N, C-alpha and C positions, 0 to 999 in steps of 0.2 A: 504494500500500500504506500509506504513512504517512498519507495523507489519509483513508483508510478507518478507520484506527486512531483518528485524531483525531475523526472523525465518530461513531464508536462510543462513545468516551469522553464526548463532548458529549451524546449521546443518553442515556447512563446517568445523567449528572449531572442532566439535565432531568427524567428520570423520578423520580430520588431527591428532587429539590426539589418536584416536584408531589405526590409521596406525602406529604412532610412537611407541606405545606400542607393536605392533606385532614385530617390528624390534628388540626390546630388547630380546625377547624370542627365536628368531631364531638363530641357530648356523651356522657358515660358515663351510661347509664340504669340502673345497677345499683340494685335495690330491696333495702333493708335489712330484715332480719328484726327482730321485736321484741327478741330477745336482742342483736342488733348495735346497735340503737338505744339500749338500756339501757347497753351498754358505752361508747358514745359519750358519753352523759350523764354517766357516772361519771368519765370522763377529761377532761371539759370543766369549766374553773373556773366556779363560780357567780358570775354578775354580778348585783349588786344592782340592783333596779329601784326607783329613788328618784324621788320627785316633790318639787317645791319650790313654795312658796306664790306665787311670782311668776316670770314668764317670764325676766327678766334673770338671776336666780340659777340657773335651770335651764340657760340658755345658758352662763353662767360655769362651772358645774360641768362641762358637756360639754367646753368648751374647756380647762379645767384638766386633765381626764382625757386629752385629746389630748397635752398637754405632758408629763404623767406618763409616758405610754406612749412618747413620743418619747425621753424621758430613759432609760427602761428599755432601749430599743433603741439608745441612744447615737447618736442621729441629730440632730446640731446643726441642720441645715437644717430638719428637721421641727419642731423646737422653735421656730425662728424663725417659721415659718408659723403654728403654733398660738398662739404668744404674740401675734402680730399680731391674730389673731382674738379672743383673750381681751381684749386692750386695747380693741378696738372694742366689746366686750360690756358694759364697765363704764359706769355712769352717772356724772354729775359728782360725786356724793357719794363715789365710790370712787376719787378721784384718786391716792392713794398706791399702791393696788394696780395701777391703770392704769400708773403710772410704772414699777413693778417689771416688769410684763409687757412694756412697751416696751424696758426695759433687756435683758430676755431676748431680745427680737427683734433687738436691735442687735449682739449678740455671737455669734461663731461658736465661742467657747471653751466646750466642753461642761461643764467643771468650774465655770466662772463661772455658766453657766446653772443648774447644780445648786444652787449657793449661793443664787442669786436665787429659785429655786423653793422652797427651804427657808424663806426669809424671807417669800415670798408665802404659803406655807402657814400661817404664824403669823397673818398678817393676814386670810386668807380663811376660816379655820376657823369663826370666830364667825358669819360670813354663812351658811355651810352649816348650822350647828347651829340658828340662829334660823329658817331658812326651810324646812327639810325638813318636808314635810307628809304624806308617805307613803313607806313602804319603809325602807331602811337604807343607810348608807354606813359605811366603816370607817376609823378613824384608825389608822395603822400607824407603826411606829418601827424604825429601824435604829440599834443602839447603836454601831456602828463608823464611821458616817458622820462626816465632818469631823474626822478625827484623834481619834476616840473621844468627841467631844462629843455625837454622836448627831444624828439628824434625823428629823422627822416628815413624813408625807404623808397625804392623804386619798384613799382608793381606792373605786372602785365594785365591787370584788370582795374577798372575804375572803382569797383566796390571795395570798401575798406575791409581789410583783414589784417589786424594789428599784430606784427611780429614781436612787439615788445611786451605785450600782455597776454597774448594767446586768448584762450576762452574766458579769461577773467574780464577782459574788456575788448572783445573781438572787433567791435565796430567803432572803437574810439579812434578818431582821426578825421582827416579831410584831405582831399586832393588839392594840392597847391599849384600844380603845373601839369599840363598835358604836353608831353614832349613828342614832337613830330619831326 
């Protein structure tokens, strides 16, 4: 009797596990109506499509955005990885910025990473401004960052996503310049 009960429980568990596995492999094939697609567009932040005059600056911009988003998400390990990629993207003429990226890679302290990101932004902004050849990017500012001193960052989207406070004050800030 006890053996039959154990066998029944084991069978039920196997069936449950097997059915869970099936759900992972199935794809939802729901087709959206034009109205649903428009609602999705309205609720999705607009991401700027910017091009730069040279490949290095484009790669630097992409890596910089990865760091920005990792800071928004307060993910120090992701900052480390993105900062390593950024450091590898710089040419020899950009040694100071490369050293800042390496310093971000070497620390796990998210607040230190944010300070370094602010300093990097000061140095990297002219590179982006000089090299943008098409589209737009956005210079943004949070007046509360760094004990009220404020902090700037460059974003690929107009919507504010604050890298200095993450989800504590996600939308704190404003666009101060559209760079084209």
